[in-house]
C-alpha positions in Angstrom: 185.0 87.7 135.8 184.5 86.2 132.4 181.0 86.8 131.1 178.9 86.3 128.1 179.7 88.9 125.8 178.3 89.4 122.2 181.6 88.3 120.6 181.3 84.8 122.6 177.4 84.8 121.6 178.4 85.3 118.0 181.1 82.5 118.1 178.8 79.9 120.1 176.1 80.4 117.9 178.2 80.0 114.7 179.5 76.6 116.4 175.8 75.4 117.0 174.6 76.4 113.6 177.4 74.5 112.1 176.2 71.3 114.0 172.4 71.1 114.9 171.7 69.7 111.3 175.0 67.9 111.0 173.4 64.4 110.9 176.6 62.1 110.8 178.4 61.2 112.7 175.6 60.2 114.9 175.2 58.1 118.0 171.6 57.1 118.3 169.5 56.0 121.5 167.3 53.9 119.8 165.8 50.4 120.3 164.8 48.6 117.4 161.5 46.2 117.8 161.9 45.0 114.5 163.6 45.3 111.0 161.3 48.3 110.0 163.2 50.3 112.8 166.4 50.3 111.1 166.3 53.6 110.3 168.4 56.7 110.2 168.4 59.7 112.6 166.9 62.5 110.3 164.0 59.7 109.5 163.6 59.0 113.2 164.0 62.7 114.3 162.7 65.5 112.3 164.1 68.2 114.4 166.7 66.9 116.5 168.7 64.5 114.2 172.2 66.6 114.4 174.9 67.3 116.9 176.3 63.7 117.3 173.4 62.7 119.5 169.6 63.7 120.3 170.2 65.4 123.7 173.2 67.6 122.2 171.1 68.8 119.2 168.6 69.5 121.9 170.6 71.4 124.0 172.3 72.9 121.2 169.0 74.5 120.0 168.6 75.8 123.7 171.7 77.4 123.4 170.8 79.1 120.1 167.7 80.6 121.6 169.5 81.5 125.1 171.9 83.6 122.6 169.4 84.9 120.4 167.3 86.4 123.4 170.5 87.8 125.5 172.2 89.3 122.2 169.3 89.7 119.7 171.7 91.8 117.5 174.2 89.2 117.2 175.5 88.2 113.6 173.7 84.9 113.5 170.4 85.9 114.8 168.8 85.8 111.1 170.2 82.5 110.4 169.3 81.3 113.9 165.5 82.7 113.6 165.5 81.2 110.0 166.2 77.9 111.4 163.9 77.9 114.4 161.0 78.7 111.9 161.9 75.8 109.6 162.4 73.4 112.7 159.4 74.1 115.0 156.6 73.2 113.1 153.7 71.4 113.9 154.6 68.3 111.5 158.3 68.2 112.8 157.2 68.4 116.4 154.6 65.6 115.7 157.4 63.5 114.1 159.5 64.0 117.4 156.4 63.2 119.5 155.5 60.0 117.9 158.9 58.6 118.6 158.1 58.9 122.4 155.0 56.9 121.8 157.1 53.8 120.4 156.7 50.7 122.8 160.3 51.0 123.6 160.8 54.5 123.9 159.8 55.1 127.6 163.3 55.3 129.0 164.3 57.4 125.9 166.8 60.0 126.9 166.0 59.9 130.8 166.4 62.0 132.2 169.2 64.3 131.0 167.4 64.6 127.4 164.2 65.4 129.1 165.7 68.0 131.2 166.7 69.8 128.4 163.9 69.6 126.3 162.3 71.2 129.0 165.0 74.1 129.1 164.3 74.4 125.5 160.5 74.8 126.0 161.4 77.4 128.7 163.6 79.4 126.4 161.1 79.2 123.2 158.2 80.8 125.7 160.4 83.6 125.9 159.8 84.4 122.3 156.2 85.6 122.5 155.7 86.8 118.9 156.9 83.8 117.3 154.9 80.3 116.8 158.0 78.2 118.3 156.7 77.6 121.7 153.1 76.7 120.8 154.4 74.2 118.0 156.8 72.7 120.5 153.9 72.3 123.2 153.2 68.3 122.6 156.7 67.7 123.6 156.8 70.0 126.6 153.9 68.3 128.1 155.4 64.7 127.4 158.4 65.3 129.5 156.6 67.0 132.2 154.3 64.1 132.3 157.3 61.6 132.2 159.0 63.5 135.3 155.8 63.1 137.3 155.4 59.5 136.5 159.0 58.3 137.1 160.3 60.4 139.7 158.0 58.8 142.4 159.3 55.2 141.3 163.0 56.3 141.6 163.9 54.7 145.0 167.4 56.2 144.9 169.2 59.0 142.9 171.9 58.2 140.5 174.7 60.1 141.5 177.1 59.4 138.3 178.8 62.5 136.6 177.3 61.9 133.3 173.8 62.0 131.8 172.1 59.7 134.2 172.7 62.2 137.2 169.7 62.6 138.8 170.4 66.1 140.8 171.4 67.9 137.3 167.9 67.2 135.9 166.2 68.8 139.0 168.3 71.9 138.5 167.3 72.3 134.8 163.8 71.0 135.3 163.4 73.4 138.1 164.5 76.2 135.7 161.6 75.3 133.5 159.1 74.9 136.2 159.8 78.4 137.5 159.8 79.8 133.9 156.5 78.1 133.2 154.9 79.0 136.6 154.3 75.3 137.2 154.4 75.3 141.0 153.2 71.5 140.9 156.4 70.6 139.0 158.4 72.7 141.6 156.9 71.0 144.4 157.9 67.3 142.8 161.4 68.4 142.1 161.6 69.7 145.9 160.0 66.8 147.5 162.3 64.0 145.9 165.4 66.1 146.2 164.9 66.4 150.1 164.0 62.6 149.9 166.9 61.6 148.2 170.1 64.0 149.2 168.4 65.6 152.9 170.6 63.2 154.7 173.8 63.7 153.3 176.7 64.5 155.2 180.5 65.1 154.3 180.7 64.6 151.0 183.9 63.0 150.0 184.1 64.2 146.3 185.7 61.2 144.9 185.6 62.8 141.4 186.2 63.1 138.5 185.9 60.1 136.9 187.4 59.4 133.8 184.5 60.5 131.5 182.9 62.6 134.0 181.3 66.0 132.6 179.7 66.6 135.8 180.7 67.2 139.2 178.2 64.6 141.5 179.2 66.8 144.3 178.5 70.2 143.3 175.5 69.6 141.1 173.9 68.2 144.2 174.7 71.2 145.9 173.3 73.3 143.3 169.8 71.2 143.3 169.7 71.6 146.9 170.2 75.4 146.7 167.6 75.5 144.1 164.9 73.6 145.7 165.0 74.3 149.4 164.1 77.5 151.0 167.7 79.5 152.0 167.5 78.7 155.8 167.2 75.1 154.9 169.7 75.3 152.4 172.3 77.0 154.4 172.1 74.4 157.3 172.3 71.5 155.0 175.3 73.0 153.1 176.9 73.4 156.1 176.8 69.9 156.7 177.4 68.6 153.0 180.6 70.5 152.6 181.6 71.8 156.2 185.3 72.7 154.9 184.2 74.3 151.6 185.7 77.6 153.3 189.2 76.2 153.6 189.3 75.1 149.9 188.4 71.4 150.8 187.7 68.6 149.4 190.9 69.9 147.5 189.7 68.0 144.4 186.9 70.4 143.9 189.4 73.4 143.8 191.9 71.9 140.7 190.3 72.0 137.2 190.4 68.6 135.6 193.0 67.7 133.3 192.1 66.8 129.8 194.8 64.8 127.9 192.9 63.8 124.7 190.3 66.2 123.3 189.8 64.0 120.5 188.5 61.3 122.7 184.9 61.6 123.3 184.7 60.4 126.6 188.3 61.8 127.9 186.9 65.4 126.4 183.7 65.2 128.9 186.3 66.3 131.3 186.2 70.0 129.8 182.5 69.7 130.6 183.5 69.0 134.2 185.5 72.4 134.4 182.9 74.4 132.5 179.7 72.5 134.8 181.7 73.1 138.1 182.1 76.9 137.3 178.4 77.1 136.6 177.7 75.6 140.2 180.6 77.4 141.9 179.3 80.9 140.8 175.6 79.9 142.0 177.0 78.7 145.5 179.2 81.8 146.0 175.9 83.7 145.7 174.4 81.7 148.4 177.1 81.5 151.1 177.2 83.9 153.8 181.2 84.3 154.4 182.5 86.9 152.2 185.7 85.0 151.8 184.5 81.7 151.0 182.2 83.5 148.3 185.4 85.0 146.9 187.2 81.5 147.1 184.2 79.9 145.1 184.3 82.6 142.2 188.0 82.5 142.0 188.0 79.0 141.6 185.3 79.0 139.1 187.2 81.4 137.1 190.3 78.8 137.2 187.9 76.3 135.9 186.6 78.3 133.0 190.1 79.4 132.0 191.1 76.0 131.7 188.1 74.9 129.2 186.6 78.2 127.6 189.6 77.9 124.8 188.5 74.3 123.9 184.7 74.4 123.2 185.7 74.0 119.3 188.2 72.2 117.7 187.7 68.3 117.7 183.9 67.6 117.1 184.0 65.3 120.1 183.8 68.5 122.5 182.4 70.8 119.6 179.3 69.3 119.4 178.3 70.3 123.0 180.8 72.0 124.9 179.5 75.5 123.9 176.4 74.7 126.0 178.1 74.1 128.9 180.3 77.3 128.5 176.7 79.4 128.2 175.7 77.9 131.8 178.8 78.5 133.2 178.7 81.9 132.3 175.1 82.3 133.2 172.3 83.2 134.0 170.4 80.2 134.4 166.9 81.4 134.1 
């Protein structure tokens, strides 16, 4: 089974250190209320101005923090710590926080960027001897509050295989809530997961779409695994994917084909392979049938081998794919 070795940690850290401070090219999620809002990425976002877009920069920092914790002796460890010392200051966080207060920023990076910001907050908490977590707290609190405000208003979940996916945000948000001992937030996620997904049966798995980087089917199952008591999950999963042990739906067992890795949207499909592997490995630990568990692990490995060699090369994938490789190789928390 492919694991997150120190060699991979060094490779992925080097990739992220090369893009989290690369300002251009940049795709802003930015509503301009007037001419004064015509500003560049670094001016708008003192920390998360790199990596092509805000959310990729956030999870680039998350990956760096995760790798620093799991492999503290890796070759880029000192460079990572120095970067965090420079980035996570009171003034820089205040600049990021002020952006959230703009009248047109209510839906900024919802929910994908919110969830990744909380994942980063959770990881920073694990460095108790550093000031990074305390500095980041205003952003952490802001995104927790946004989830509490937003989820009760969300009548229907978003089931896309891209950034809007609700289940993905629940998985990441729950990882933060557990790391932070935030039982109120965990309960919020569980309540709404049951409301949105509890009656789902016989998932057709019409995927992947042409620019997916998530499996809507498997990420929903992963969310329910995280948020339901185990017995409830087992009963739900038996109805949601009743033929999973027979390798059905067959599309879930075949890695997505990536025809052009220089195309930013088509390159998303490498993310499908890595995020499927992440889900499959988690589900393999939860099923009772050892043959089904073995099949899920084997399929996860097949998906990893299809896309792990392609986390770097063209910037269309390089600015984000290593993060999904780290997810695939686990653990989540």
